[in-house]
Structure formats: C-alpha cells, structure tokens
N, C-alpha and C positions, 0 to 999 in steps of 0.2 A: 477340372484341374486336380492333379494328385495332391494329397496332403503333404505339406513340407514341415518337417519337425525340427526341434532344437538340435537333435542328433545330426540331421542332414546339414544344418547350419555349421556345426562344428566340423563336419567332414569336408565342406566345400569352401569354408572361409579360412583365410590365413590364420594360423594358430596364434600369432602375436596379437591380432585384433580380438579374436575370440576370447583369449585369456583375459585381456583387460576388461572387456565388456562383461564377461560372465563371472569373473572370479573375484574382483576387488571391490571393497566398499570405501576405499580411501583414495582411489585415483581421481584425477580430474575428469571432466567430461570427455568422452571418447566419440570421435566423429567416424561414421561408417557410411560408405556410399550406398545409396538406395538402389541396390542391384536386385535382380529378380529373386535371388535366393533369400535376401533380407526382406524384400517387400512383402513376401507372402507370410512373414511372421508377425507377431505382435511384440511390443516392447516387453511385455511380461515374459515372453519366451527368451528374450535376449539378456535380460537383467538377472542378477543373482536371485535365487529363491528368497522370498521375503522372510524376515524374522517374524515369528508369531508374536502377538500381543503378550502372551504369557512369558516368552523369553525376555521381552523388553521390561516387563514388570519385575521379573526376577533380578535383572541387572539393576533396575532402579532401587529395589529393596536392599540389594547388597551394598549399594553406595551409601544409602541412608544409614544402614546398620553399622557400617564401618566407621562413618563419621561420628555416630552416637557413641560407639565404644571408645573412640579416640578422644572423647571429651567435648564434643560439640554441644553447645547450649541449644542450638537449633541447626537443622540441615534440611535442604531440599535439593532435588535433582530433576532435570529434564533429560529424558533419554528418547532418542528418535531415530527412526530409519526413514530416509528420504530418497525418493527416486525421481529422476528428471528425464524428460523426453522432449527433444526438439525435432521438428520436421521442417526442413529448409529447402526451398526450391532453388534450382539453378536455371537450366534451359529445359523446358518440357521435353520428354518426361523425366529428365534427370534431376537429381537432388541428393541430399544426404540427410542423415539423422544424427543427432547427438544424444548420448545416453550417459546418465550420471547416477550411479548408485552411491549412497553415502550413509554411513552410520555416525552418530555423534552424541555426545552428552555434555552437560554442564552441571557442576556441583557447586552449590552456594552454602557456606557454613558460617555460623557465628559462634565465637568462643568468648564468653564474658564481655559481650558488647563489641568485639572486633570481628569484622567481616573478611572473608576471603572467597575467591572464586577460581576454580580450576575446570578445565575441559579436556576432552579426549575423543579418540575415534576408534578404539579397539574394543570390539564387542565380546569381552570376556569378564567373568566375575572378578578375577584377580586384578585386571586393569582398572575397573571402576572402583574397587575397594582401595587400591593403592592411591588413586587420585583423591579419594575422599580423605584418606589419612594425611596426605600431603597438604590438602586444603586446610585441615584442622591445624596442622603444624604451622602453616603460614599465618593463619588467623591468630594463633597463640603468640606468634612473634610480634604481632601488631598491637597487642593489648595495651601497651603503655601509651599508645597514641590515641586511644579512644576514651570516652567518658565512663566506660564500664557498665553500660546498660544495654539491653536488647531492644532496639527501636524497631519493632515489627508487630503489626496487628495480628492477633490470634485468629485462627480459623478452625472450624470443626473438622474432625476427621471424616472424610467422605470417600467411599469406594464406588466408582461408577465408570461407565464406558459409553462412548457415543461414536457413531459413524455418520458423517454428513451425507445427506440423501442425493448423491450424484446419480443421474439417470444412466449415463453411459460412461464407463471408465475408459479413458483414452488409451490406457496401457493394455487394454484387451481388444482394441480395434486394429486389424491388420494395417501395416504401414502403407501398403499400396492403396488401401481404401482411404486413408488419411490424405495421401498425395492427390488422389482423384478429387476429393472435396476441396483441397487447397487450390488446385488448378482451376476448378469450376468457379470458385470465388474470384480468382485472379482475372478470369475472363469477363466477369460481370460488369466491369467498368471499362471494357475495351472500347476506345474511341480515339479519334485523332487527337483529342486534347486531354485524354485521361489515361492514367496508368495506375497500377496497384502494387502495393507491397503486402505480401501475405506470408506469415510465418506462424507455425503452431509451436507453442511451448507449454508443456504440462508438468506439474509437480504433484506427486502423491506422497503423503507422509502420515506415519503413525507416531504419535508423541505421547509419552507417559510422564506424568508429574507425580512425584512421591515426596513426602515430607516426614520429618521426625514427629509430627503431630499425628501421624497415622493415615494421612490422605494417600490415595492411590487412584489417579484419574487417567483414563486412556481415551484418546480421541484420534480418529482417522479422518483426514480432510484432503481435498483436492484444491490445487491452485491452477487456474487456466489463464494463460497469457497469450492468446492468439492475436498477433499483430496484424490487423486488417486496416490498412490505411489507403485512402484514395488521394491521388495527386492530379491536379489539373494545371496545364500550362498552355496558354494561348499562343504567345510568341516569346522569343528570347528577351524581349524588352518589357514584358508585363510580369515576368516572374511566375512563381508557383504558388498555388493554394493547396492546402492539404486538410484532411479530416480523418480522425480515427473513428472508424465505424463500429469497432468492437473493442471494448476495454477489458482489462483483467477482472476476473471474478472468481468465485469459489465453485463454479459449475464444472461439469464434465464435457465430454465431446459433443453433447447435445447443443451446446451454445453455438457451434459452427454449422449446425444442421437446421437452425431456425428457418421455417419456410419463407419468412419475410426478409431474411438477410440479403439475398440477391437484389430484391427490389429496393431495399434501403441503400445498397451500394450504388445502384443505378441512379437513384434520386440524388444522392450525394455528388456523384460525378457530374450530373446535369447542373446542379446548383453551383458547384465549384467552377465549372467551365464559364458560367456567366460572371462569377466574381473574378476569375483570373483575367478576363478581358477588360476589366476596369483599368483606367489610367492609374498610374502610381505617382505619388508626390509626397512632399513634407508639409505638415501643417505648422503654422506659426506657434511659437511658445506662448502658453497662456493657460487660462482656466476654462474648462469646457464641461458641459453636462455629459454624462457617461452612461451607457447602457452595456450591461454584461449579459450574454445569453446564459442559459442554465449551466452549461459545462464550464464556462469562464467564471461564473459566480462561485461555484463550488471550489474551483481551482484557486480562486483568490482568497476565499474564506479560510481554507486549510492552513496555508503557510503564514498568514498575517495574524488575524484575530484568534482563530481556534488554537493554533500552536502555543499561544500565550496561556492556555488553560491547563497545560500539563504541570502537575504539582512538583515534579522533579525540577523543572526550570524555575518555578515560583519560589521553591525553598532553597535555590542556589546550588543544588546537587550537580547541575550540568554547567555551572559557570565556567569551568575550565575546558568544556567540550563545545557544545553547540550554543551556549549562552544562557541568559536568564529571561525574565519576563517583566514587562512593564506593569502587569497586573499583580504586583506585590507591594506590601504584604497582603495576605488573603483577607484579613479583617478590614482592610481599607476598600476592598473591591466587591466582596461577596454581597449580592443583592443590589449593587450599584449599576447605573447605566454604562454599557460598553458599546452600544450600537443604537441605531434607530429603534423606536418602539415597534416597528413593523417586523423586526427580526425575531423569529422563534426557531431554535435549533435543538434537535434531539440527537443524542448519541446512542448507538447500538452496534453490536457485533453479530448481527443476524445473517443467516444464509439468504441469498448467495453473494453478499458483498465480499470483496477480496480480503477484508479484515475479519471475516466471520470465524468465530471460535465458540466452543461450548463453555470451556473454562479458560481463564487467562493463565499466564505463566507464573502467577502467584498461587494458582489453585482456586481462584475466586470464580464463582459462576457469573457469567455475563448477563446483563439485563439492559433494557432501554432506560434512559434517564434524560431529563431536561438539562441542557447546558445553558441555553439562553431563553428567557421568557420575557416577552415584551421589551426586548433590548437589554434586559438586566441579567447579570451573571448569576446563574443558579448554583453552580458547583464547579469544582475542578476535576480533572482526570487524575485519579489517584492510583497509587500502588500501595501494597501493605507497608512498605518501608517509608514512603513519603508521608502517608497519613499518620503513621505512628510518630514520625519526627515532628509533625505539626502538633499532634496531641501532647507531646512532651513539652512544647513551647507554650501552648494555649489549650489546655484540656477542654474547657467549656466551649470554645469556638469549634474545635475539631469534632466535637460530638454531633454537630449539625451536619456533618458530611459523612459519606458512606463509601464503601468499596463498590465499584461498579464494573469491574472486569477490564480495566484499562492497562494492566501490566503486560508487557510483550517482550519476548526474546525472539528476534527475527529468525534465528536458528537456535536449536537446542544448545549449541555450544557457545552461545553469546550471552552477555549479561542482560539481566532483566531491567527494563526501564518503563516509565509511564509513556503511553502512546495514545494518539487520538483513536477513538472508535470511528465507525462510519458516521458521517454527519448528515442528518436529514433536515432540510430547511422547509418550513411550512410555506406553501404557495398562497397567493391571494385567493379569497373565496369568490370574488367577482370575476367575470370573464375579462381577461387581460392577456392578449397575445404579445409575442416579442415585438411585432410591428407596432402594436398599440403603444408600447413604451417609448418609441421614438418618432411616431408619425407626426407629432406636433412640435418636434424639436427643430428650432430654426437653424442651429449650427452646433454640432456636437460630434461625439465619437462613439463607435460601437466596437466591442470586442466579441468575436464569435469563435466558438469551438477552439479555444486556446487553453491547454492544460499545462503549459510550462510554468515552473515555479516562480513566484515573485521573490525578489531579493529583499532581505530585511537587515536591520542592524541587530546587534547581539541581544537587545532587549525586546525586539519585535515592535518597537514603537514607531519606527519610520522605515521607509524602503522605497524601491522603485521597480518597475517592470519594463524590461527591454524586450523588444520583439524581433524575431528573426525575419528573414525575407518572406517566409510563409506564415508569419505570425498572426494573420487574420485580424488586423486592426484597420478600421474603416472610418472614413469621414462621412458624416450625415449633414445634408443641407436641405432644409425645408422638408424634412421627413423622408428623404430618399438617400440611399447609399450611392455616393457619387465617385468615390475614389478610395483606392487602397493606400494606406499611409506607410511610408518608410522613413527611417531616420528620426522617428519619434519614440518616446518612452513615457510611461506614466510614473509620476512621483507622488508619494502620499505620506501623511501622518495617519497611523492606523486608527486611532480613536476618532479623529475628525472625519476620516473617510467613511467609516461605518456609521457614524452619526448622520452622514449626508444621504443615506439611503431614503428615497422618497416614494418608491413604488416597487411592487413585486408582480411578476407574471403569475398566471393561474396554473393549474395542474398540467395543462397541455404544454407548458414551457419547461417542465421539470426534466433535467437531463443529468446523466451521471458524469463524474470526473474521477480520475485515479491518477495519483502521483507516486513516484518513488523518491524517497528522500534519504539522506544520510544523517544518522543521528548517533549521539553518544561519543565515547572515546575509549577504545578504538572505535572508529566509525562502523556502523552497521546499517544495512539497507532495509528500510521500512516502507510498507505500503500505507498510503493515506487515500481515503475515498469519501465521496460526498454525492448526494442527490439534491439538486437545488433548482429553483425556478430562475427565470431571468429577473434582473433587477435594474432599476434606474437610480442613478446617483445625481444629486443636485450639481456637484462640480468635482472635477479632478484636475490635477495639475499636469499639463502636457509639457514635456521638455524635449530638447533636441539632442540626438545622439550622432548627428552628422559631424564628420571631421573636415576641417577646413585648413588649407595650407597656410 
C-alpha cells in the first residue's frame, strides 16, 4: 500500500474540515468520516503539531513572573496542551473519528490573603501575562473581604519532568488499525443473546506546573477510555444485563490488545446470558443481608464514605457547591471508627490508575498513604490550601497530617480542589470467593458489576441507591441467585452501613471500578477509581421504587 501523508490528506479532504482539524487549538471536537484517505493516517498526523515542553514552560514562567511583578504574594499556574481522539463505529466497516486539540491555562494568585483565579486558551506570552496581571488586580479588589493572611502550605522549589510509561501511544496507531481492533472486539460477544458496544477514546496531555516559589514541574500522561460493554437480552420480558469489560485507565493502546480480552468478553457474554434469563420481580421492603462484588464495593465506597474524607468538604469550602462532610470537625473523627475493623483502605495515584499523576496540581509529589486502618480514619485528603486553613485553626492538630498529592484540577483551566486518590481496599487473607460470601445466606441481596453512583445528602451521612433495568441487583435464596430485582433500591446511613461489614473476599475477588463525578462550583468532571474485594454486610435497607396509581 502506498504511503499516505498529511499533505495528501490536505489535498483530498475538504478544506473546511482540514482547517479545523489541523489548525485550531480552541475549537470543539471535530468529527471526520473514517474514509480510506483518513484511515491510513494517525491522529498525530491530523492534529496540530504539538507544543514542546520548553514552550509550555516558557508560557508558565511568563505568567508567574507577570503576577509577581504585579504584586502577587503568591502565584501558580497550570499550562497544558491536550489532544483527544475518539474512534466510533457505525456499520462495519464505516465509522468516524473525533479529534480535539486544546491549549489551556489557569492562573491562581494571592494578594495579601485574597485569592483570585483566571484562565485562558491563547498560547502566547502576552496572553498569559495579561491574564496574570488581571488575576492580581481581581485579587487586590477582594482584599477587604479576607482576613489578610496567606493560607497556603509552603513547598520547596523543584524542577523535574516525567513521562508516564505508556507502551503504545494511540495517537501514533493508524486509524484503520484501531478500527480493525474495535470491530474484532465487537465480534467477540456475538451471539443470539449478546451484543457489544465498543468505542475508543484517548487523551494525551502535557501539563506544566510553575509557582512563584520557583517550582517548574512537567508531566506527560495518557488517559484511555475505551468503552467495551457487553449486553445480554434473553427476551423482551426479561430485560437486559450489562457489564463493562474494560474501564478507563492511564494506559495506552496496549490496553485493547491484551491477549486475554476476547476471552474475557466471551466469558462475560456467557455469564450475562444466564443472568438475563432469570425471572424478574420486586422484593418486599425490609432489611436484608447484602453482598457486593468487588466492582460494586469500590463503587459504593467512593461516593459514600471516602468522599467524606476530602478536607475541602470537611472545612466547609465546598458548602455552597457539592456540600460538606459528616466527618467534621477533624479533631472529633481522626483516629475514630468510621467502618468495621475489617476495612483497610490505602490511597495512591500510581500508574496505571485513571487518577495517576506524578505531581498533583498544587505541585506536591504524590505518594501512597493509609486512609482507613482497622476501620479507623487515619487522615484526610488534603490540598495545600485546606491543610493551611486547618493549621490556622488548630496548629497542633494539623501538624499530625501531611500533604499526600490529592489536589486536582480536572483540566488546567479549572480551579484546584481536594480529590480522592485511587482507593485500594485490602482483601481477606483467607480463601473467600464471592460465592462463599453468600452460599450460606438464607435470603438476601447481591449487587454485581454495578458502577453507578450512589446518591447521598449534602453531608454524605445518608443516601440511597436506585437501580436501572440493567442494574444487576439479584435476590439470593438459600445461597442461590434466583431472581433479578426491579423496582427496588437500597437505602443507608453511611456510618451504620460501613460498620455492618462482616466479611471480605480474598484477592481473587478484587475488581476495579471507575466513576465520573461532578464536583465544585462551577462543576468540573472528575474521575474516581478503586480496587476492592467483594464484601458482605450484615444488613441493608431495601425500599420500593415502584409507582402505583
């Protein structure tokens, strides 16, 4: 096959599409048909030439220097170039791709205790310097409304760079090759009762953090979001079961080339076909023993108990946005029981988790740290601002806590907030399978492969979990799955629910879970992730969601 170049693409593609894809870093995602002339190319050939790390560093340095000269007591900036690629099937062999080139920056300044934040998307020295000066002017106008102190933990000046170890950069893989892999995976579950949804979505970003303290940190990372979902439907009367076989991570194209992935898809399709054939019905309202598989356990832990650990919520900084935390004030809860003594949770932002990062968006080096030990709260998820605020209120107490790399700006042009790291839950040391957890259950409930978010009140103290038709909620009778439940939901008190944990599965039951949540004000999209074993709970409240005339 003759080599097809970027110049050939320009010559054979309508100029309007080519100009948008190749020329702008501020436009929205551009959809392009996966035609032969496009399919032979890589995304890297279609997107604008990448800005070098040195260029991003110069822009970051210019912003910090402009803020300092304008009178900022402190300033930092996140400057990033982000590229997005989506490969979307239609009817084989047709499809389309979406391309998103984006440059962005966010500048945070403090003037005599007053904070301000400005962002922009023009990659010039003049633009970032002007934004920095405007941020300082805005902060100066706020000074009368603040206490006149700089609530921010100091950090040493570090110059360093890091590139995450992705094996295959999806932006260098020809688009037709990606489409071939996509269709091969889609056929893995082909059967009378099974269908597949497969989409590839990739993000590549280089982000620079610089501060008036002298820090200059550069990191390049990948985000993979290949949607690989199996659906099984036996009849129109039994509804659909679904399972996400591949979850978002920080890996490259190698994640969809795993040799075991087709067999995993086939096994999921076979299991779901059996579950889809089960009768459906509603269980009476009451209190039942409950078992969560590993995916459901992690997806339950994140929005209920773990989200209460972010110090921004605990200190009330998010009271007007997503809410507060029932685990406040810190001196009343640190070291106290928040769950069963079986629960041990470690936080980390290590590769290849979707939240992986070398330095957080405060410039703090990330590290693993215990969040819960023996059911007791070990620490909170901090940022430099929230920890400094706590230190101002209780210096002796705050000295027992540390920065652990939990500050996150979902995009460089968004405000920094405390966020959950990846959560790793210790499994049981003795052999305990998922089936072992419910084999002796006379009558109870099983939740399997469900990553939908649980709904909570503003303090995270109470909540409920509603299930969709494919919500994978099952009735257990004498240790057997007998029915898929519909019209039921779980209701809980957070503290009582996690105190009722009575058993954990072993390492063989550990499964990943990933959620997207909206956080802050204005709302920003954040990833949360966990690896957890299955777990059994003494009791959970089952309620009815059925509507009666």
